[in-house]
N, C-alpha and C positions, 0 to 999 in steps of 0.2 A: 218553565216548560209547559207546553200544552199537548195533551194526547187526545186523539180521536178513536174512539172504539166503535166500529159500526156492528150491528147485530150485537150490541152490549146488553140487551135485556133478555137474550137467550140463555140456554143452559150454560154453555162454556164461556161465552162472552160475559155473562153476569159474574161467573167466577173470577175472571180476570179483573172486572171492574171493582168488584168488592175487595180483592186483594190489592190492587192499585190504590184505591181510595183510603184503605185502612193502613197502609204504610208497609206492607209485606215486601216491596221492592224498594230497597233504600236508594238506588240509583235515580229513581223516579219520585222520590219523596217530594211532597208539596206540589206535585204537578196539578194543573188545571185539567180536569177530565170532561170531555164531551161524549155522550152517548147518542148514537144515531140508530134508530130502529123503527121498523114499520109496524111493529106489534101484530104480527100474524098470529096464528093460532098458538104457536109455540113461544112467542115473544110475550113477556110478562114483567111489568114494572115491580111487582111484588117480589121478584128474584133480587131487586136491588134495595129492598126496604132496609137492610142492615146498615146501608151507607147512604141513606136518604139525606139529601142536602149536601152531599160531597161531590156532586157531579152536576153538569147542565144536561137536560135531556132535550133531544131534538126528534119530533116525530116525523119520519120520512123514509123515503125508499132509496136504497143504494143505487137504483137504476136512474134516478132523477138527476140528469146532468146539470140542470139549472140550480137545483138545490145544493149540489156538491160544489158547483163554482162558487157560491156564496159561503158554504160552510167550511170547506177544507182550508182555504188560505189562512196562515197564522199557527197552523198545528206543527209541532215538531216531529211527531210520530203518529202514524195511522196504523191501526191493527184491525185487519178485516176479518171478523167472524161471521158477517152476514152471509146466510146460505139457507137454502132448503136442504134438509139432511136425512129424511127418513125414506129408506130404500123401497119399502112397500108402497109408500105414496108415489114414488117416481115411477114405479112399474105401472101403476093405475093410471097416472097422469104425468107426462114428463115436462109439459110446456112450461110450468112455472119453475121448474129446476133449471131448465136452460136459461130462462129470463134472468134469474137472480144470480146463479152460479157462474155464468159466462158473461152475459151482457152487463150484470151488475159490476163484475170485477173490471171490465173495460172502462165503464164509465167512471169507476173510482180511481183507476190507474191513470187515466186521463186527467182528472181533476187534481190528483197529486202531482203529476208531471207540470201541469199548467201553474200550480201553486208552488212548485219548488220545495216540496216536502222532503226534509232530510233523511227520514227513515220510514220505510213501509214494510209491513209484514203481512203476507197473505197466508191465512190458516187454511190448510187443506187436510187431506185423509189418506191413510194407507191403502184404501180401496182403489185409488187410481191405477194400482199395479196389477189388479185382477186377482189372481189366486197363486199361491206358491206352495208346492208339494212339500219340499224340504228346504232347510236353510232359511236365510233371512234376506230381504232386499236391502241392498245399499242404495245411496241416492242416484246411482248411475243406472239403476234398473229401468227397463223400458215401460212406458205407460200402456196398459192393456186393460182398460175398464170394461166391466161386464154388465153393469146396470145403468140405466139412465141417470141415476144420482152420481155414480162415480165418473160417468162419462162427462157430465156437466162439470164436476169439480176438476177433472183433468183438462177440460177446455179453459176454465178460468186460470189454472196454474199455467198453462201454455201462453195465455194472454199476459199474465203478469210477467213471466220470463221474457216474453218478446219486448215489453216495455223496458226491461232491464238491458237487454241486448242492444235493441235499436235506439233507444232514447237515452239510456244511461240512467233510468229511474232507480234509485237505491232500494229495490224491493227484494226481500228474501221470503222464501216459501218454507213453511213447516208442514210436515206430515205426521199424523198420530194414529194410533190404534183406537180401539173402543173405549170411550170414556164412561164412567159412572160417578155418582156423588149426589150431594143434595140439589134440589131444584131441577132434576132432569124431568122433562115431560113424560107423563105416564103412559105414552104408547111405546117407549123404548123398553127393551127386554127386563133390565134389572128393576125399574120402578113399576112396570107392568106386573111382573111376577110378584114383587113384594106387596103391592096393593091388592092384587087379586087374592094373594093367600091370606092377607089380613082380613079380607071380607068373606072368606069362606068359598071363594070361587077357585075354578080350576084354572090351569095355566097352559098355553099352547107351546108344544115343542116340535119344531119343524124336523120333518124327515127322520134320519136315524139318530140325530143329535150329535154326529161326528164332526160338524164344522167347528173349526178352531179359530179363536179370536184372542187378541192380545190386549188385556185389561189394564187401564190406567185411571188413577183418580184424576177429576178434572183440575184439582189444585196442583198436581204434579205437572199436567199438560201445560198449565199456564205458567208454571216456573220455567218450563222449556221455551215457551214463546217469548217470555221476558229475556232470557238469555240471548235469544236470536234478535230481539229488539235492541238489545244493548250492544252485541258483540258479533252479530251475524255478518257475513259478507254479502254485498249487493249481488243478486243474480243466482245465488246458491240455494240449494234445498237442504233442510235439516230434518232429520227424523227424530221423533220423540217416542221412544219404545216404552211399552207397559212394564208391569211387574208380575203379570201372571198370564201365561198362555194356556188357555182351557178350552176343551171341547163344550159344546152346549150342554152335553150330559152332565159334565163336571161342574159347570156353572149352576145348572139346575139343582144338582145334589147340594152345593154350598147354600143355595137359597131356601131349599126345603128344610135344611138343617137349621138355618138361621130363624125360620119361622116355626120349627118344631112340628112339621107335618111330613107325610109319606108321599110315595110315589102314586098313590091313588088319586092325587089332586092334579096329575100331569095327563093332558090330553094330547095324543100324538096327532099331528095334522100334516096334510101334504106339504112337501118341501117348497120353498120359495123358487120361483122362476130365476134361472141363472144364478143360483146360490153359490157364491164363492166358498171353496172349501177351507182355505187356510190363509190367514194374513200373519206376517211376521216381519219386524223391521230391525235392522241393524242401526244403532244410534251412536256409533263410535264417534262421528264427526261432532255431534253436539257435546257429547262427554268430554271431548278435547277442549271445549270452551269452558269447562267446569260444571256442567250440569250432572246431576244425578237425582232420580226419584227418591222421595222421602217417606212415602206412604205404602206400607205393605198392603197386599190385597186383603189379607185377613182382617187388618185394623180398619181399613178403608170401607170394606163391605159392612163390618159390624156398625160402623159409625153411621153409614149411609141407611141401614135398615132401622136404626134407632131414630134418625131424622124423620123418616116417613111415618114411623109410629106415632111421633109426637106432633106432625104437621098435617094432620087430615085437613086442617082449615085451608092449607095450600093446595093439596092434590085432589080433594073431593070434587070441587067445582070444575077442574080440568077434566076429571073422568066423565063428568056429566056432558061436557062439551064434546068429548070423543063420542059418547053414546048417542048424541043427537046430530051427529055429523058436521058440527060447526068447527 
């Protein structure tokens, strides 16, 4: 069996590759793994150091149709993690998000169709639904994205589904909430807060802090993706819900407690433009296939904080890159 993982050097993609290569998924044991990644600012081969030698790496762009035409044939499963994913960056400059998250998906779906790939998974986000005041979205909820990032992801999802309906491409779509865990680029909220607090700096809290997010460890997210890769129905969407639905105020309190500091280290900042108030997913469909998360938020957060405390060698160079704008 041969597996192609696009965006496999990013945060969530590298979690999937590390688990895949290290044998976490018995159904794919012994698979030959190919990682395609452009190594943009958030792509980092150091994320794959624990499984070095266990995969083939290809430096390239998911939008490169000629490259994909050569690379995709012969793979039995393609899992697409390749995406621009930071909402604030999308608000400042949306073009690269549309390019990668829409045009890149189209290029990849076409390559998979041309190559006759038996299974494809498009990895997406709960943000495509916009904001929900009460209850939880199921997979039939309408798409109503409110940021350039989520709009681009919704566009990619619609392209993927169109290839399933029009051409019969066996692609399934997963949508998940906010991820956390080791190897997350330090511009995202949990590693930003943890590393700032470790260095004696303040942390920024948007608006009134009442925005609600559903948190899941990246390893649990990848377990859900693997269930869909093994047993998902082509053309269907599957939600991967988290284990802790928290306001940003509650999340901040967890992080302050974990680092042993107080609210004097929190700086209130103006709210993000178009900031979605609440996300929440119903994952009944995926649980019917046998999925359940394994990592509680309390255990996962403690492990994540320990990892950042021990791995300054990984995150300090990345923080310098953020600081100089690279």
